[in-house]
C-alpha positions in Angstrom: 56.2 228.2 -78.9 53.6 230.0 -81.1 54.2 233.5 -81.9 51.5 236.0 -82.8 52.1 238.0 -86.0 50.8 241.3 -87.6 51.1 243.3 -90.6 54.2 244.6 -89.0 55.9 241.4 -88.0 54.7 239.2 -90.8 57.6 240.0 -93.2 60.4 239.4 -90.5 58.8 236.3 -88.8 57.5 234.4 -92.0 58.7 235.9 -95.4 62.3 236.5 -94.1 62.2 233.1 -92.1 65.3 230.8 -92.7 63.1 227.8 -92.0 59.4 226.8 -93.1 56.7 228.6 -91.4 53.2 227.3 -90.7 50.8 230.3 -90.6 47.4 229.5 -89.0 44.7 232.0 -89.9 42.4 231.9 -86.8 39.9 234.0 -84.9 39.0 233.8 -81.0 35.3 233.0 -81.7 36.0 229.8 -84.1 35.7 226.5 -82.3 37.6 224.5 -85.0 40.4 226.9 -84.6 40.9 226.1 -81.1 40.5 222.6 -81.9 43.3 222.4 -84.3 45.6 224.5 -82.3 47.1 221.7 -80.2 47.4 219.6 -83.4 49.7 222.3 -85.1 51.6 222.4 -81.6 52.5 219.0 -81.9 53.4 218.8 -85.6 55.9 221.6 -84.9 57.1 219.9 -81.7 57.7 216.4 -83.8 59.8 218.6 -86.5 62.5 219.5 -83.7 63.0 223.2 -84.5 63.0 222.7 -88.2 59.5 224.2 -88.3 58.1 227.3 -86.9 54.5 228.0 -86.0 52.7 231.6 -86.2 49.3 232.7 -85.8 47.2 235.3 -87.5 44.3 236.7 -86.0 41.9 237.6 -89.0 39.7 239.7 -86.9 42.8 242.1 -86.0 44.7 241.5 -89.3 42.2 241.3 -92.2 44.8 242.7 -94.6 46.8 239.7 -94.2 43.7 237.4 -94.5 42.8 239.2 -97.7 46.4 239.1 -99.0 46.5 235.4 -98.6 43.0 234.7 -99.9 41.6 233.4 -96.5 38.0 233.0 -96.8 37.1 230.5 -94.1 39.2 229.4 -90.8 41.2 227.6 -89.9 43.2 228.4 -92.8 47.1 226.9 -92.3 49.4 227.9 -94.7 53.1 226.6 -95.2 55.3 229.1 -96.2 58.8 228.0 -97.6 61.4 230.6 -98.5 58.8 233.3 -98.2 56.3 231.7 -100.5 53.1 230.1 -99.7 54.0 226.2 -100.5 51.0 224.5 -99.4 47.6 224.9 -97.5 44.8 223.1 -95.4 41.6 224.5 -94.9 39.6 223.5 -91.7 40.2 221.5 -88.7 41.6 218.1 -89.7 43.1 215.3 -88.0 47.0 215.4 -87.8 47.7 212.9 -90.5 45.5 214.8 -93.0 47.2 218.1 -92.0 50.7 216.9 -92.2 49.7 215.4 -95.8 48.0 218.6 -97.0 51.1 220.7 -95.9 53.3 218.4 -97.7 55.2 217.4 -94.3 54.9 213.5 -94.7 55.4 211.3 -97.7 52.3 210.6 -99.6 
């Protein structure tokens, strides 16, 4: 289950989360964003509840995009303990995303 977060809910949903959170910075008009979305869903499903996925629409939440230096989308950032721990930019195959986010052994 993916949650859409805003400036108002970001702290509670991401920064205060007790488990790692994948934040997908995306936009409705972005083709690669739509392509990577099911891949992220699959990654989260395979982690059996140990990982959370949220989406930030950069057109609606420009402040969050600026705060985390998002310059191109999709940008996917893994937060652990309220801090960005790893990131991937662009639509990538599942193995490449998992490696970029540090979710598999290299």
